[in-house]
N, C-alpha and C positions, 0 to 999 in steps of 0.2 A: 281449191288450194291454195290456202292462204302459206305462202314461202316463210313471210312475215315469221309470222305468229308460229312453224316450224321451228324455227329458228331461233328464238325467244325459248321453251320448250328445251328442243338439246340446251343452251346455256342453263334453263333456269335445274331442270335433270343432272345436269354434268355426265349425258350419258358420255357424249367424246374423249372425257375423260378419265372416268373409272373402265367403258366399255373394253380398252387397248386394242377394238380393233377390229369385237366382236360381235360386240352390241350398239345398235342406230337407232333415229328415226326416217323412213323415209318421208316423199315426197304425197305420200300419201293423206302422212299423219301418224302410222303406224310403226309400236318397236318390231324391228329385223333383226335374224342374227345372222352372224359373215363366221356359220364355222373354220371355214378355213383362211379366215382372213381378210378373203377375195371382195371389194364392195359389190364385184357386179351376179356374187353368188348369196341370194338373199333367202330366209327362209322367215316373212312376214309371221310372228306368233297368232296376232288374230286367226289367222288363216290355220294355222296349229288347231289351235283350241276347238275351232268350227270342225276341222274334220276329225278329231276324235270323240268329240260330239255326237258324229251321223256316225261313228264306231260305236256309241252306245256308252262307251262314258264319262262320266263326271266332273266334275269340279267341286272339290281343289284337285293338282295336277302337276306333276312334275314332269321339265321336259327335260330330256337329257338331248346335248351332242353331241358324241365319244368320239367327234373328228377334231371337239375342241382339246375335249383331252391327246387325243394326236398330233395335234401340235404345239400343245404345251410342252410336250415332253422334247421335241423336234428340235424347239427354242433353247429348251437348256441342255439339252446337247449341243447345239448347236454352240454357244454361249463359252461353253467350258472348251472344245475344241477351235474357237478363235483365239480365245485366252491361250492357251495350251503352243497354238502354233506363234501369237504373237509376242508372248515370253520367252518361245525356247525351253518352254519346261521340257522335261525329259519320263514323262512319267504320264498317263492317262487320269479319265474319270469315270468314275462308275455310280453310276444316280442307283436308289432304289426305294419305291415306297409303301411306306408305312401303313399298316393293315389300316392302321389306325381311324386313319383320316377321312376314309368311306370303306366299309366292308360292305358293300351291296353288291352280289356274285358279277350283276349284272357287266361296274363298273370293273371289281382286277380284272377279271376277262379282256377290258378292250386294254388295262394297261399292261399285264404280261402278251396279248398281241400285240399290241402297237410297240412295245418294249421291248422286244427280240431285236430289231435289228441296231437299239444299240449295246445289247448288254444292259438292258434293265433291270434290277432287280429288286424284292423287295423287303421288308424287314418285320418284323413282329414283334410282340410283348407280349404277349400272353402262350398260352398249349391250345385252345382254342384257335389264334388265329396262325397258331402251327401250323396246325391239323390241317387246313384248310388250304396254308400256303406249299405245303409238301404234295398239295394234288396238282398242282402248276406246272408244264412240262418248259421250264426258266431255257436262254441262251447260258451254252456251258460255261462261258465267263459271267455269266449276272450273280451278282450275290444274295443271299437268303441271310440276311441275320436276324441274328435272336436279343432283343432289347429284352429290357425288365427282369423282376426279383426272380430266380429260376429256383426251384427244388429238384429230387433229385429222378420225379419223373422228365420233367423239359426237359434236364441235364441230358439224360438219355436218347428221347426223341433229336436232339441234335447227332445224336452218335446216328443211329441208324436213315438219319439223314442224310449225311456222312456216308454211308455203304448204300445210300440208293445214288450216290455219284453226284449228290449237291455241291454243292460250293456253299456251305453251309460255317458262319463262326458268330462262336459264339460270343457273345461279348459279357466279360466278368464283372455285374454290378458290386456284391463284396465277396471279401474274404473268403467263408465260406462256399460261396457258388464251386471256387477254388479248387477247392476240398474236394468237392464232390466230384470236382468233373475229372479230376489227379488220381483217385481210387476207381470211379468207371475208365477211365484208361491205360488200367496196367494188365486188363483183360482184353481187350477189344480190338477186332482186326479195323478199323477206322476209326478212326479219332480227328473229331472236324476242329477247325483251328479257332482260334482264344484271341478274341476284342479283350482293351482293358480300358472301361471307363475312365476318365480321371479328371477327375474333379476340382473342376481349373478355379483361380480365383477373379479373376475377372467374369463381369456380368455382361449380360445379354439387357436388352430397353423392352420396353411394353407393360403391357398386361401380365407377359408369362415370366419375365424378367428373374424372379425366382428359381425356375427352373435351371440357375446357373449359379456361382457364386459359391464362398466357401461357405456358405450354410446350406448349400442343396440336398435333396433327397436324396439324388443316385451323382454317381460316380468317387471314388478309393481317392483318397488322401494322400500324400508325396510320401505320408512312410509304408499305408498303406500297399501301392504302388510300389515301392520296392519287394516289399515283402512277398508279393506275389510275385516277382521276378526272379528268388532267392526262389521260392515253393517252386515256381515252374522250371528254372535250371538242374533241380536236386529231384525231381522229376522227368529230366531229360527232355523236356517240351518242347524245346527250345523252336523248334520252326518248325510250331502247330502254332505260335502268336505270329499272330499275323497284321494284328488291325489295332491302332490307339481312334479311342474314341472321344468327342465332348459335343454337350449339347446345350447353347444357352436361352432357347425358349423358342416357341412359334411366335409369328409376325415379329420378327424382329423389325423395329420402326428407326435401328439410327446404322447407320453402317462402321459408322466412328466403336461403336461397341462392339463390332465383330470381326475390326480389324485386330480389336484389343487382342482378343481371345486366337484369332487366326496367331498371330505372333506368338502367344503366351505357347498355344497350344504345337504350336513345329518346333518351339522351343525343347522343351517335353520329349518328340519323336526324335528333336537329335541328339540329347542327351541320352536316350535310350539306347538309340545305334550304335553310339558309339562307347557302351558296355557292355557289346560285344553279338546283343539282340539282333534280327533283320524284319521289323517290322514292315509292306511292302504295304499296306494300307494306311493314310491317316483320313478318317471316317468325322467330318466338322461338322454333323450332323444335318436336321432342318432348322426351321422358320425362316425361308422366304418370305418376306413380304408380299401382303396383295393389296393392292393402290384399291380400297373397293370405297374410296371418298372423291377421288379422281384427286388432291393435293397432292401428292406425291412432298409429303411433312410428315415427321416425325412423326405429328400423332397417333395415335392404340389403334384406329381404323387404315390409313394409311403405313405409305414408303416411304423415304427419302431418297432410293435408288434405286436404279431399275434390276434388271436379270443382268444385263452383259455388264456391269459396275460391282454387282457382287461377285461375279463366273469373274473376271478384272480381277478382284482383288483378292481372291481369296489364291489364285493360283501367280499371281505374282509375290505378297507378305508371304508365303510358305517356301515360294523358288529361291525368297531373296531369304529365308531363315537360312534354308540348308544349305548354301550359295557359301554361307557363313560360314554356317561348322563345317562346310568337309566331308557335308554327306547325305547318300543319295537324295532323287527326288520323290516321294513317295506317291503310290498312289491314290489322288482326291478321292474321298463318295460324301454323298449330299443325300441327304436324304429328306430333302424339302416337299413334302404333302399339299401343301394347302393352296401352291400357287400354279398346281399340277392340274388340282380337282377342282378346285370354285368356278371358274365358271364358264365350266361342262354343262351348268341343268337352272335352274328359274323355278320357282312358286309361282305358282298364275291361277287366283280363282277371281269368285265371282263377289258381287257389291249389291249385298242384297235389299241394303236401305239405306238411307242419310238420315241421323239419329242430328237435324239441323236445331236450326232455333228459327224459323220459317212463321210466322202467323199463320195457323188450322184453324180457331177456331171465331174470328173474326175479319171479315175483307179492311183491312185497313186504308184501303185504293176505292174503297164507298165511301159516301156522304152518308158518318153518324153525326145525327141529332145528340148531340149538347146538348141541349138541356134535358133528354130523356134518360141521363148519367145524373144521379143520384148521390152517389157518393163521392166525397169531395176527393180523395188519394186516383180515383180514378177521371170524373174531370180536370185537372190539373198533370197526370200525363197525359191523358188527350190535346192538353193545349201543350204542351209541349210537344209532342210531338210530330205537332200541325206546325211551329213556329218556331223550329232548334235550323240552324246557318253560319255558314261558316266563325260567325263574329261570337256566337252565343253558347256555340255547342258545346263547352268545357262546365263551364256556368249549370246551362239544365241539363247538363249529364250530373252533378251534381245533386240539384233537384229533385230530380225524379228517382237518385238513389233515395232520398228520405221519404218520397211519399211511396215508395215502390216498400220500405221496410213496415210506413205506417199500416199499409194496408192487412199487410200480417198480419199485425198487431189487433189491427179491427175481425179480420178474421179468426185471429184464436180466443176474439173475447167475444166472438156468435154473432157481429154486427150487421158480417153480408155472406152471402152464400159463392158456394164454389162458379155458379157463373156471372159473378164480380171479377174470382180469386181470381181465375182462368180468363178475362180481359182484362186484369191488372198486370200477369205473369204479362201476356204477348205485349204489351201494348211497351212492358222493360225493354222487351227486348227488341223490339222496334226499335226503339229510340236507342240504344249500345249502338243497334249495327248505323245508326245515323251519325251518330257521334263516332262512331272508329270510321266511318266512309269520312270525311271532317277535317278527323286530327290527320290525314295523312294528306292535307294540303298544307301544314305548321313545315316549318323553317328547321327545326328538330323535330325528334320524335318525343312524346311526353309519354311516361314510363306508365302511368297510373294508364295510358292507354293502349298499351302493352301488354299489359298487365288481364288487360282488357280484352283483346285479343286473343290474348292463349287460353281465356275462360267462354269464347265465344266461338269456337271451332266447331265445326260439324265434325260428329262423329258416324265413319263409313263403320259399316254391318258387315263384315269379311270372312266368307264358307273357309273358314280355313280355323286351325289349333296352331296359335305361336311357340305351344311345347311341343306338338310337334315337328310343324315344318321348318320352327328356323328361333330352338330352343337358347343361343346361343343372348339372342335381343335380352331376352329375360333373364338373365340369368348372369353374363357377363357386360350386358349392355351395348353389344355389338351393333354395329351399322354395319345396315347391304342396304345396296343403291335399294329405291322403293319407286315405282312412276304403273300408270294406267301403259294399258301395253295399243293404246289405241288413241283417237279423239285427239292426240295434238297440234292439228290445223284447226283445234277452234280454241278457246279463249276461257280457261280454268275461270268457273264463277264462286269459290266456295274455295275458304283454306281449312282441311280437314285430319284428323291423326283418322286412325285404325285397329279398328276392336274387332277382336276375334268371336265367335259362336262358344268360348269355356265358357262357366261360372264361376270363373275366375274376374276382382277386377286386377291380377298383372295381366290380363292376356289384351292386352291394349298397346301402340307404340305412338309415342309420342316424340320421338326423337330421330332426326332423319337427315342424309349427309347432306352435306355442302364443303365446297371448297375455301369457305371463309370459316364460319363459324359451322354450330350444330341447331339446325331449326325446328322447331316446335311445333311449323304444321306444311302438307304439302298442299300446293296449287292444284283440283281436281273440278271435275267438272257433275255436275249435277247427271246423276242415272238419269236411265232413258227409260219408261217402262215398255217399250216393245223389245229394245234390245238392253240383252245384257253388259255393265258394267263391269272390265275386266282390269284386275288389280295384278302385275307382277314384281315377284320376292330375287332378285338377279344375287351372284357371285354365290348360291347356297349350297355348293356343292363338296366343299368341305367339313367335316365333320358334322353336319345336321343334324343328318340321317342317325351316324352313329351315336348322338348328345339323344334322340328322338325320346320322349317322353312320353303315354300315353296318358294324360289327363283329361276328366272326364270319359275316360275307353274311347279316345278317339284313337285311330290307330295308322298304319301306316297309306298314305294317301294312291288315286292310280297317277301313273304312271305312263307314257309317251315316248321313247326314243326316236329323235329326226335323224338324217342322213342326209348327203348330199348325194346327186347319182354326177356322173366322169360329166353330162354333158351341163352341168349344174343344179339342175331340177333338183327336188328335197321329196323325200318321202319319209313316213315313219312306217318304219321297218321292224317296230313291237313295240303291245301296249301290252301292259301288265296290271290288273285288276288290286283296289287297294284289300284295307284286311275288313271283312263281312266281321260283325257285329260276334255273326258265334264267334269266329277267331278270336277276337277280344277278350271275350267272358274266358274263353275256356285257356286260355293265355294265365289267364287270374284265378283257377281251376275253379270253376262252375262247370259243373258237367250238363249238357246238354240236354239230355232223356232226364232229365230229373227236374230240368224248367221246363219239358216240354210236359213234363206228368204233372207237374204244382201245375199247371194252366186249364190239362188238364179236370183235377180234382174240382178244382174253383167252381171253373165249369159247369160240373155237373152239380156240386153242390148251389148253383143257381137255377139252374135246371130242376129240382126236386123241389125248392121256394118256389116254382113256378117265376120265376123273374124271368124266364127267359123258355122257346122252346128248343126243342132237342138240336133244329133242323139250323138256328139259330145258334148254338152249341157249337155247331160241328162247323160251322164258315169260320165264327173265328178263333176257331182254333187253330183252321188252318190258312186263316189270316196273320196268326200273331205265330207262325211256324217260320213260313214267309219273311215277315220281319227280322228275324234271326239272322235272315244270310242278306240283312239289307246292309249299305255303302250307310256309315255312321253319320257321316256328314249332311245338309242341308239339303233335299233336292228339290224339287214343284211345288211350289203354295199352293 
């Protein structure tokens, strides 16, 4: 047990900052999960992986903790309940979960079941999501909110939902939608409620700030709001206008921007109330940020406020404006999904190899007879390697770069062979490592050696697809916590980056979280030949599965659901296999029968040409059929 090294790992990876009480490192150096935020109840990730392997499933693997979802729902509800009590707010809070954040049935099942005691509802933005959401028996008070652009079918589904007894609100995004609503309402026996999405002048912060402001794609302008109110009044549907809605973007990083939007929206609500309408819900949208890097700042992968501060500001600002305007306090509706979903899952995969800069062709620890090296650049490189020290390392490094270039010139002219080229490359790499080591003793960082460090990193080949499991890192430069799930009692041996197994140069990670800056490398260990080395990608429960793509036809990965029992022990409650090759092919309109038939025709042709026997042909065909049902990720070598 190396407590000092474990503490260094906790600080280096920042797990106590971004883990939010759910993740930590135990005294054995293993990453553990506390699904109920009780440190006495720990689930060691390495043990989960081994148990999943024993059950026959391979990495890559997504491990889910549904009790973390329950806890986050509870924390959201408690934050608003406490604020409402503290500020003597005279209405309630209703939360809804946005389907788009994680549409997995297993996940929505958890939301629906765990959210019943909080009257938690659902938000949908498409007809497909609506169809799925209608199947859930939510609490009678829970809201079913329909956002997004709507056609006549979408709006008609809202009327049917109302007839089913759902507490449904159709949020109007444009004038045409309201006209369709009015037309359908004329002959309807059950009419859903109406919400108006208001386009605020106030803007959000962070990567999604364009979701708000006067140039936003969503919401009604002030003139359109007034026209909508006139149409609602003329159609005698005033009692069905129950909600005003605004949204300033996902992952709000600055609480100040949110407060400005709250003031504006509350004022709009008050003015509409004074016009004679009686909306009872003010929907403040989603956007509660997740502190992915643990810095608690306004950086795009962080948030400079807590969940409690968010609730306090919402309740206080709305209540204060309504008190000043002398109108009733509206029920506050939130649509935050990221903060509910992000923490509950972690992707774990194995490292297949470390593509480093270690010497492999020559042994620099053995005595090389320099007189047997006839090429001058090689002799000079070896001399530099042997004689470099703290005083001359900078000068010698510059000299070695020149000799390295000279070596390639000689190769291109045909004066040296591949063995000499290989020796030169490895000598230069060894000199670079030595120079980097000596540079760490300097009182100030030398810029050229910072660049060299970035170039000399070890590439760790991870058995997964970035485009499938964490697509936001590629598409929008989202940062997720990344770290080994074990061996934190050992000192790391390399500075490394992560590359995936796709045939794409973009399939790499070279930006990692840190409280002070973005790190270009991770501190990682040398993979053990006997025991697999596992890397975890954390806080990936929001959006990643919804946005995943099948680059190289790598599909959804294997899954394990882990729960705590009442006695604090844990168990795997559910295992789900990832997409096999055959399903991925069918999703791209390949016909499996036609594929197998083509294999058979080609093998029979080989038989006729006497390239193979009929017995071998049959064995090969059966093997190819087996491959179509295989897991597309790397298996045993």
